[in-house]
PDB file of N, CA, C, O and CB in Angstrom:
ATOM      1  N   MET A   1      -3.425  -5.577   2.018  1.00  0.00           N
ATOM      2  CA  MET A   1      -3.053  -6.365   3.162  1.00  0.00           C
ATOM      3  C   MET A   1      -2.089  -7.479   2.764  1.00  0.00           C
ATOM      4  O   MET A   1      -1.518  -8.151   3.622  1.00  0.00           O
ATOM      5  CB  MET A   1      -4.288  -6.940   3.826  1.00  0.00           C
ATOM      6  N   ILE A   2      -1.917  -7.664   1.494  1.00  0.00           N
ATOM      7  CA  ILE A   2      -1.052  -8.743   1.024  1.00  0.00           C
ATOM      8  C   ILE A   2       0.414  -8.416   1.254  1.00  0.00           C
ATOM      9  O   ILE A   2       1.146  -9.226   1.823  1.00  0.00           O
ATOM     10  CB  ILE A   2      -1.297  -9.016  -0.453  1.00  0.00           C
ATOM     11  N   PHE A   3       0.846  -7.254   0.826  1.00  0.00           N
ATOM     12  CA  PHE A   3       2.248  -6.868   0.962  1.00  0.00           C
ATOM     13  C   PHE A   3       2.490  -5.894   2.101  1.00  0.00           C
ATOM     14  O   PHE A   3       3.644  -5.608   2.419  1.00  0.00           O
ATOM     15  CB  PHE A   3       2.735  -6.264  -0.318  1.00  0.00           C
ATOM     16  N   GLY A   4       1.453  -5.383   2.719  1.00  0.00           N
ATOM     17  CA  GLY A   4       1.603  -4.445   3.821  1.00  0.00           C
ATOM     18  C   GLY A   4       1.887  -3.025   3.383  1.00  0.00           C
ATOM     19  O   GLY A   4       2.379  -2.220   4.173  1.00  0.00           O
ATOM     20  N   VAL A   5       1.586  -2.708   2.140  1.00  0.00           N
ATOM     21  CA  VAL A   5       1.875  -1.377   1.612  1.00  0.00           C
ATOM     22  C   VAL A   5       1.059  -0.315   2.335  1.00  0.00           C
ATOM     23  O   VAL A   5       1.610   0.689   2.786  1.00  0.00           O
ATOM     24  CB  VAL A   5       1.591  -1.325   0.109  1.00  0.00           C
ATOM     25  N   CYS A   6      -0.235  -0.526   2.449  1.00  0.00           N
ATOM     26  CA  CYS A   6      -1.096   0.477   3.081  1.00  0.00           C
ATOM     27  C   CYS A   6      -0.779   0.623   4.569  1.00  0.00           C
ATOM     28  O   CYS A   6      -0.839   1.728   5.109  1.00  0.00           O
ATOM     29  CB  CYS A   6      -2.574   0.105   2.894  1.00  0.00           C
ATOM     30  N   GLY A   7      -0.445  -0.469   5.226  1.00  0.00           N
ATOM     31  CA  GLY A   7      -0.069  -0.396   6.633  1.00  0.00           C
ATOM     32  C   GLY A   7       1.211   0.396   6.838  1.00  0.00           C
ATOM     33  O   GLY A   7       1.320   1.192   7.771  1.00  0.00           O
ATOM     34  N   ALA A   8       2.177   0.170   5.959  1.00  0.00           N
ATOM     35  CA  ALA A   8       3.444   0.889   6.062  1.00  0.00           C
ATOM     36  C   ALA A   8       3.261   2.373   5.754  1.00  0.00           C
ATOM     37  O   ALA A   8       3.812   3.227   6.448  1.00  0.00           O
ATOM     38  CB  ALA A   8       4.481   0.279   5.115  1.00  0.00           C
ATOM     39  N   LEU A   9       2.487   2.676   4.714  1.00  0.00           N
ATOM     40  CA  LEU A   9       2.239   4.078   4.383  1.00  0.00           C
ATOM     41  C   LEU A   9       1.421   4.771   5.467  1.00  0.00           C
ATOM     42  O   LEU A   9       1.656   5.937   5.783  1.00  0.00           O
ATOM     43  CB  LEU A   9       1.521   4.184   3.041  1.00  0.00           C
ATOM     44  N   GLY A  10       0.463   4.047   6.032  1.00  0.00           N
ATOM     45  CA  GLY A  10      -0.338   4.609   7.110  1.00  0.00           C
ATOM     46  C   GLY A  10       0.496   4.914   8.337  1.00  0.00           C
ATOM     47  O   GLY A  10       0.306   5.938   8.993  1.00  0.00           O
ATOM     48  N   GLU A  11       1.422   4.018   8.644  1.00  0.00           N
ATOM     49  CA  GLU A  11       2.308   4.245   9.784  1.00  0.00           C
ATOM     50  C   GLU A  11       3.238   5.423   9.523  1.00  0.00           C
ATOM     51  O   GLU A  11       3.490   6.228  10.419  1.00  0.00           O
ATOM     52  CB  GLU A  11       3.127   2.984  10.087  1.00  0.00           C
ATOM     53  N   TYR A  12       3.743   5.526   8.308  1.00  0.00           N
ATOM     54  CA  TYR A  12       4.666   6.610   7.961  1.00  0.00           C
ATOM     55  C   TYR A  12       3.978   7.970   8.005  1.00  0.00           C
ATOM     56  O   TYR A  12       4.517   8.929   8.558  1.00  0.00           O
ATOM     57  CB  TYR A  12       5.260   6.376   6.573  1.00  0.00           C
ATOM     58  N   PHE A  13       2.780   8.047   7.419  1.00  0.00           N
ATOM     59  CA  PHE A  13       2.052   9.318   7.366  1.00  0.00           C
ATOM     60  C   PHE A  13       1.121   9.526   8.559  1.00  0.00           C
ATOM     61  O   PHE A  13       0.462  10.561   8.659  1.00  0.00           O
ATOM     62  CB  PHE A  13       1.251   9.393   6.091  1.00  0.00           C
ATOM     63  N   LYS A  14       1.065   8.546   9.465  1.00  0.00           N
ATOM     64  CA  LYS A  14       0.263   8.606  10.682  1.00  0.00           C
ATOM     65  C   LYS A  14      -1.228   8.801  10.377  1.00  0.00           C
ATOM     66  O   LYS A  14      -1.896   9.653  10.964  1.00  0.00           O
ATOM     67  CB  LYS A  14       0.762   9.735  11.576  1.00  0.00           C
ATOM     68  N   ILE A  15      -1.731   7.977   9.433  1.00  0.00           N
ATOM     69  CA  ILE A  15      -3.150   7.952   9.114  1.00  0.00           C
ATOM     70  C   ILE A  15      -3.620   6.501   9.108  1.00  0.00           C
ATOM     71  O   ILE A  15      -2.809   5.575   9.090  1.00  0.00           O
ATOM     72  CB  ILE A  15      -3.432   8.639   7.743  1.00  0.00           C
ATOM     73  N   ASP A  16      -4.910   6.319   9.123  1.00  0.00           N
ATOM     74  CA  ASP A  16      -5.495   4.989   9.156  1.00  0.00           C
ATOM     75  C   ASP A  16      -5.260   4.269   7.825  1.00  0.00           C
ATOM     76  O   ASP A  16      -5.583   4.819   6.773  1.00  0.00           O
ATOM     77  CB  ASP A  16      -7.000   5.072   9.466  1.00  0.00           C
ATOM     78  N   PRO A  17      -4.707   3.054   7.847  1.00  0.00           N
ATOM     79  CA  PRO A  17      -4.465   2.317   6.607  1.00  0.00           C
ATOM     80  C   PRO A  17      -5.738   2.008   5.819  1.00  0.00           C
ATOM     81  O   PRO A  17      -5.677   1.785   4.610  1.00  0.00           O
ATOM     82  CB  PRO A  17      -3.754   1.034   6.920  1.00  0.00           C
ATOM     83  N   THR A  18      -6.887   1.995   6.491  1.00  0.00           N
ATOM     84  CA  THR A  18      -8.143   1.727   5.792  1.00  0.00           C
ATOM     85  C   THR A  18      -8.439   2.823   4.772  1.00  0.00           C
ATOM     86  O   THR A  18      -8.982   2.545   3.703  1.00  0.00           O
ATOM     87  CB  THR A  18      -9.302   1.607   6.795  1.00  0.00           C
ATOM     88  N   ILE A  19      -8.090   4.051   5.092  1.00  0.00           N
ATOM     89  CA  ILE A  19      -8.286   5.160   4.163  1.00  0.00           C
ATOM     90  C   ILE A  19      -7.441   4.937   2.918  1.00  0.00           C
ATOM     91  O   ILE A  19      -7.901   5.176   1.801  1.00  0.00           O
ATOM     92  CB  ILE A  19      -7.929   6.511   4.829  1.00  0.00           C
ATOM     93  N   LEU A  20      -6.216   4.484   3.103  1.00  0.00           N
ATOM     94  CA  LEU A  20      -5.348   4.220   1.962  1.00  0.00           C
ATOM     95  C   LEU A  20      -5.849   3.034   1.143  1.00  0.00           C
ATOM     96  O   LEU A  20      -5.761   3.051  -0.084  1.00  0.00           O
ATOM     97  CB  LEU A  20      -3.921   3.964   2.432  1.00  0.00           C
ATOM     98  N   ARG A  21      -6.371   2.014   1.805  1.00  0.00           N
ATOM     99  CA  ARG A  21      -6.919   0.863   1.079  1.00  0.00           C
ATOM    100  C   ARG A  21      -8.097   1.282   0.212  1.00  0.00           C
ATOM    101  O   ARG A  21      -8.233   0.824  -0.923  1.00  0.00           O
ATOM    102  CB  ARG A  21      -7.353  -0.237   2.060  1.00  0.00           C
ATOM    103  N   ILE A  22      -8.941   2.147   0.743  1.00  0.00           N
ATOM    104  CA  ILE A  22     -10.079   2.651  -0.034  1.00  0.00           C
ATOM    105  C   ILE A  22      -9.569   3.481  -1.208  1.00  0.00           C
ATOM    106  O   ILE A  22     -10.101   3.375  -2.313  1.00  0.00           O
ATOM    107  CB  ILE A  22     -11.032   3.499   0.859  1.00  0.00           C
ATOM    108  N   ALA A  23      -8.553   4.297  -0.987  1.00  0.00           N
ATOM    109  CA  ALA A  23      -7.998   5.124  -2.061  1.00  0.00           C
ATOM    110  C   ALA A  23      -7.415   4.250  -3.171  1.00  0.00           C
ATOM    111  O   ALA A  23      -7.606   4.547  -4.350  1.00  0.00           O
ATOM    112  CB  ALA A  23      -6.918   6.072  -1.507  1.00  0.00           C
ATOM    113  N   PHE A  24      -6.708   3.181  -2.812  1.00  0.00           N
ATOM    114  CA  PHE A  24      -6.163   2.273  -3.828  1.00  0.00           C
ATOM    115  C   PHE A  24      -7.288   1.559  -4.573  1.00  0.00           C
ATOM    116  O   PHE A  24      -7.187   1.348  -5.782  1.00  0.00           O
ATOM    117  CB  PHE A  24      -5.217   1.242  -3.181  1.00  0.00           C
ATOM    118  N   ALA A  25      -8.352   1.186  -3.875  1.00  0.00           N
ATOM    119  CA  ALA A  25      -9.485   0.527  -4.527  1.00  0.00           C
ATOM    120  C   ALA A  25     -10.176   1.469  -5.503  1.00  0.00           C
ATOM    121  O   ALA A  25     -10.550   1.059  -6.602  1.00  0.00           O
ATOM    122  CB  ALA A  25     -10.488   0.026  -3.483  1.00  0.00           C
ATOM    123  N   VAL A  26     -10.347   2.723  -5.114  1.00  0.00           N
ATOM    124  CA  VAL A  26     -10.964   3.708  -6.004  1.00  0.00           C
ATOM    125  C   VAL A  26     -10.073   3.949  -7.216  1.00  0.00           C
ATOM    126  O   VAL A  26     -10.566   4.036  -8.341  1.00  0.00           O
ATOM    127  CB  VAL A  26     -11.227   5.035  -5.257  1.00  0.00           C
ATOM    128  N   ALA A  27      -8.772   4.057  -6.997  1.00  0.00           N
ATOM    129  CA  ALA A  27      -7.843   4.257  -8.112  1.00  0.00           C
ATOM    130  C   ALA A  27      -7.849   3.059  -9.053  1.00  0.00           C
ATOM    131  O   ALA A  27      -7.729   3.218 -10.268  1.00  0.00           O
ATOM    132  CB  ALA A  27      -6.423   4.505  -7.589  1.00  0.00           C
ATOM    133  N   LEU A  28      -7.987   1.886  -8.505  1.00  0.00           N
ATOM    134  CA  LEU A  28      -8.041   0.683  -9.335  1.00  0.00           C
ATOM    135  C   LEU A  28      -9.297   0.668 -10.182  1.00  0.00           C
ATOM    136  O   LEU A  28      -9.239   0.370 -11.374  1.00  0.00           O
ATOM    137  CB  LEU A  28      -7.979  -0.574  -8.469  1.00  0.00           C
ATOM    138  N   LEU A  29     -10.423   0.984  -9.582  1.00  0.00           N
ATOM    139  CA  LEU A  29     -11.691   0.947 -10.306  1.00  0.00           C
ATOM    140  C   LEU A  29     -11.862   2.127 -11.255  1.00  0.00           C
ATOM    141  O   LEU A  29     -12.415   1.967 -12.343  1.00  0.00           O
ATOM    142  CB  LEU A  29     -12.838   0.917  -9.328  1.00  0.00           C
ATOM    143  N   ALA A  30     -11.403   3.291 -10.865  1.00  0.00           N
ATOM    144  CA  ALA A  30     -11.627   4.488 -11.667  1.00  0.00           C
ATOM    145  C   ALA A  30     -10.595   4.644 -12.789  1.00  0.00           C
ATOM    146  O   ALA A  30     -10.945   4.958 -13.926  1.00  0.00           O
ATOM    147  CB  ALA A  30     -11.602   5.712 -10.775  1.00  0.00           C
ATOM    148  N   TYR A  31      -9.353   4.427 -12.461  1.00  0.00           N
ATOM    149  CA  TYR A  31      -8.289   4.715 -13.418  1.00  0.00           C
ATOM    150  C   TYR A  31      -7.532   3.463 -13.867  1.00  0.00           C
ATOM    151  O   TYR A  31      -6.918   3.461 -14.933  1.00  0.00           O
ATOM    152  CB  TYR A  31      -7.321   5.699 -12.816  1.00  0.00           C
ATOM    153  N   GLY A  32      -7.572   2.422 -13.078  1.00  0.00           N
ATOM    154  CA  GLY A  32      -6.835   1.212 -13.403  1.00  0.00           C
ATOM    155  C   GLY A  32      -5.375   1.272 -12.988  1.00  0.00           C
ATOM    156  O   GLY A  32      -4.649   0.288 -13.130  1.00  0.00           O
ATOM    157  N   SER A  33      -4.939   2.410 -12.480  1.00  0.00           N
ATOM    158  CA  SER A  33      -3.539   2.564 -12.112  1.00  0.00           C
ATOM    159  C   SER A  33      -3.257   2.145 -10.672  1.00  0.00           C
ATOM    160  O   SER A  33      -2.095   2.048 -10.279  1.00  0.00           O
ATOM    161  CB  SER A  33      -3.115   3.992 -12.315  1.00  0.00           C
ATOM    162  N   GLY A  34      -4.281   1.898  -9.894  1.00  0.00           N
ATOM    163  CA  GLY A  34      -4.086   1.545  -8.489  1.00  0.00           C
ATOM    164  C   GLY A  34      -3.278   0.285  -8.307  1.00  0.00           C
ATOM    165  O   GLY A  34      -2.444   0.210  -7.405  1.00  0.00           O
ATOM    166  N   LEU A  35      -3.506  -0.705  -9.142  1.00  0.00           N
ATOM    167  CA  LEU A  35      -2.765  -1.965  -9.039  1.00  0.00           C
ATOM    168  C   LEU A  35      -1.298  -1.762  -9.379  1.00  0.00           C
ATOM    169  O   LEU A  35      -0.423  -2.290  -8.693  1.00  0.00           O
ATOM    170  CB  LEU A  35      -3.374  -3.026  -9.961  1.00  0.00           C
ATOM    171  N   LEU A  36      -1.026  -1.008 -10.425  1.00  0.00           N
ATOM    172  CA  LEU A  36       0.355  -0.756 -10.821  1.00  0.00           C
ATOM    173  C   LEU A  36       1.108   0.003  -9.726  1.00  0.00           C
ATOM    174  O   LEU A  36       2.237  -0.352  -9.387  1.00  0.00           O
ATOM    175  CB  LEU A  36       0.397   0.033 -12.138  1.00  0.00           C
ATOM    176  N   VAL A  37       0.491   1.030  -9.182  1.00  0.00           N
ATOM    177  CA  VAL A  37       1.128   1.813  -8.106  1.00  0.00           C
ATOM    178  C   VAL A  37       1.342   0.947  -6.883  1.00  0.00           C
ATOM    179  O   VAL A  37       2.390   1.031  -6.243  1.00  0.00           O
ATOM    180  CB  VAL A  37       0.272   3.047  -7.738  1.00  0.00           C
ATOM    181  N   TYR A  38       0.360   0.107  -6.542  1.00  0.00           N
ATOM    182  CA  TYR A  38       0.469  -0.772  -5.380  1.00  0.00           C
ATOM    183  C   TYR A  38       1.635  -1.744  -5.555  1.00  0.00           C
ATOM    184  O   TYR A  38       2.409  -1.949  -4.620  1.00  0.00           O
ATOM    185  CB  TYR A  38      -0.847  -1.546  -5.160  1.00  0.00           C
ATOM    186  N   LEU A  39       1.769  -2.340  -6.728  1.00  0.00           N
ATOM    187  CA  LEU A  39       2.854  -3.297  -6.965  1.00  0.00           C
ATOM    188  C   LEU A  39       4.221  -2.619  -6.951  1.00  0.00           C
ATOM    189  O   LEU A  39       5.191  -3.188  -6.451  1.00  0.00           O
ATOM    190  CB  LEU A  39       2.646  -4.010  -8.299  1.00  0.00           C
ATOM    191  N   ILE A  40       4.301  -1.419  -7.490  1.00  0.00           N
ATOM    192  CA  ILE A  40       5.572  -0.681  -7.443  1.00  0.00           C
ATOM    193  C   ILE A  40       5.948  -0.368  -6.000  1.00  0.00           C
ATOM    194  O   ILE A  40       7.104  -0.526  -5.607  1.00  0.00           O
ATOM    195  CB  ILE A  40       5.479   0.628  -8.266  1.00  0.00           C
ATOM    196  N   LEU A  41       4.973   0.076  -5.213  1.00  0.00           N
ATOM    197  CA  LEU A  41       5.247   0.371  -3.806  1.00  0.00           C
ATOM    198  C   LEU A  41       5.607  -0.896  -3.037  1.00  0.00           C
ATOM    199  O   LEU A  41       6.427  -0.848  -2.120  1.00  0.00           O
ATOM    200  CB  LEU A  41       4.038   1.052  -3.159  1.00  0.00           C
ATOM    201  N   ALA A  42       5.007  -2.022  -3.395  1.00  0.00           N
ATOM    202  CA  ALA A  42       5.334  -3.286  -2.727  1.00  0.00           C
ATOM    203  C   ALA A  42       6.798  -3.655  -2.947  1.00  0.00           C
ATOM    204  O   ALA A  42       7.428  -4.259  -2.079  1.00  0.00           O
ATOM    205  CB  ALA A  42       4.422  -4.415  -3.235  1.00  0.00           C
ATOM    206  N   LEU A  43       7.330  -3.296  -4.097  1.00  0.00           N
ATOM    207  CA  LEU A  43       8.741  -3.566  -4.375  1.00  0.00           C
ATOM    208  C   LEU A  43       9.670  -2.557  -3.716  1.00  0.00           C
ATOM    209  O   LEU A  43      10.796  -2.899  -3.355  1.00  0.00           O
ATOM    210  CB  LEU A  43       8.981  -3.573  -5.864  1.00  0.00           C
ATOM    211  N   LEU A  44       9.216  -1.324  -3.555  1.00  0.00           N
ATOM    212  CA  LEU A  44      10.071  -0.258  -3.042  1.00  0.00           C
ATOM    213  C   LEU A  44      10.091  -0.145  -1.522  1.00  0.00           C
ATOM    214  O   LEU A  44      11.115   0.218  -0.944  1.00  0.00           O
ATOM    215  CB  LEU A  44       9.636   1.037  -3.618  1.00  0.00           C
ATOM    216  N   ILE A  45       8.983  -0.447  -0.874  1.00  0.00           N
ATOM    217  CA  ILE A  45       8.907  -0.304   0.577  1.00  0.00           C
ATOM    218  C   ILE A  45       9.619  -1.487   1.229  1.00  0.00           C
ATOM    219  O   ILE A  45       9.295  -2.639   0.942  1.00  0.00           O
ATOM    220  CB  ILE A  45       7.424  -0.214   1.056  1.00  0.00           C
ATOM    221  N   PRO A  46      10.582  -1.213   2.101  1.00  0.00           N
ATOM    222  CA  PRO A  46      11.296  -2.317   2.745  1.00  0.00           C
ATOM    223  C   PRO A  46      10.405  -3.097   3.704  1.00  0.00           C
ATOM    224  O   PRO A  46       9.520  -2.534   4.348  1.00  0.00           O
ATOM    225  CB  PRO A  46      12.506  -1.789   3.490  1.00  0.00           C
ATOM    226  N   SER A  47      10.648  -4.374   3.787  1.00  0.00           N
ATOM    227  CA  SER A  47       9.875  -5.244   4.644  1.00  0.00           C
ATOM    228  C   SER A  47      10.424  -5.228   6.063  1.00  0.00           C
ATOM    229  O   SER A  47      11.631  -5.098   6.267  1.00  0.00           O
ATOM    230  CB  SER A  47       9.865  -6.660   4.093  1.00  0.00           C
ATOM    231  N   ASN A  48       9.535  -5.359   7.040  1.00  0.00           N
ATOM    232  CA  ASN A  48       9.954  -5.454   8.444  1.00  0.00           C
ATOM    233  C   ASN A  48      10.116  -6.902   8.887  1.00  0.00           C
ATOM    234  O   ASN A  48      10.435  -7.160  10.048  1.00  0.00           O
ATOM    235  CB  ASN A  48       8.943  -4.750   9.347  1.00  0.00           C
ATOM    236  N   ASN A  49       9.904  -7.843   7.985  1.00  0.00           N
ATOM    237  CA  ASN A  49       9.997  -9.270   8.306  1.00  0.00           C
ATOM    238  C   ASN A  49      11.374  -9.808   7.950  1.00  0.00           C
ATOM    239  O   ASN A  49      11.547 -10.473   6.929  1.00  0.00           O
ATOM    240  CB  ASN A  49       8.909 -10.066   7.565  1.00  0.00           C
ATOM    241  N   TYR A  50      12.332  -9.521   8.786  1.00  0.00           N
ATOM    242  CA  TYR A  50      13.684  -9.988   8.545  1.00  0.00           C
ATOM    243  C   TYR A  50      13.882 -11.347   9.184  1.00  0.00           C
ATOM    244  O   TYR A  50      13.451 -11.585  10.312  1.00  0.00           O
ATOM    245  CB  TYR A  50      14.709  -8.988   9.079  1.00  0.00           C
ATOM    246  N   VAL A  51      14.528 -12.223   8.467  1.00  0.00           N
ATOM    247  CA  VAL A  51      14.823 -13.564   8.968  1.00  0.00           C
ATOM    248  C   VAL A  51      16.265 -13.579   9.440  1.00  0.00           C
ATOM    249  O   VAL A  51      17.177 -13.228   8.692  1.00  0.00           O
ATOM    250  CB  VAL A  51      14.576 -14.657   7.874  1.00  0.00           C
ATOM    251  N   ASN A  52      16.465 -13.991  10.692  1.00  0.00           N
ATOM    252  CA  ASN A  52      17.815 -14.022  11.255  1.00  0.00           C
ATOM    253  C   ASN A  52      18.432 -15.377  11.059  1.00  0.00           C
ATOM    254  O   ASN A  52      19.572 -15.601  11.467  1.00  0.00           O
ATOM    255  CB  ASN A  52      17.800 -13.663  12.735  1.00  0.00           C
TER     256      ASN A  52
END
């Protein structure tokens, strides 16, 4: 919910962002790679908060 990664992915794939949040949490706890993937996606996914 910090960078909006799960919300953006959920909107793109038309699934509930809560499922993606749980998947990232499981990946973080099980493999440790969830945080790295989340941060990479936070940098790659464009933001919808444009300042005019």
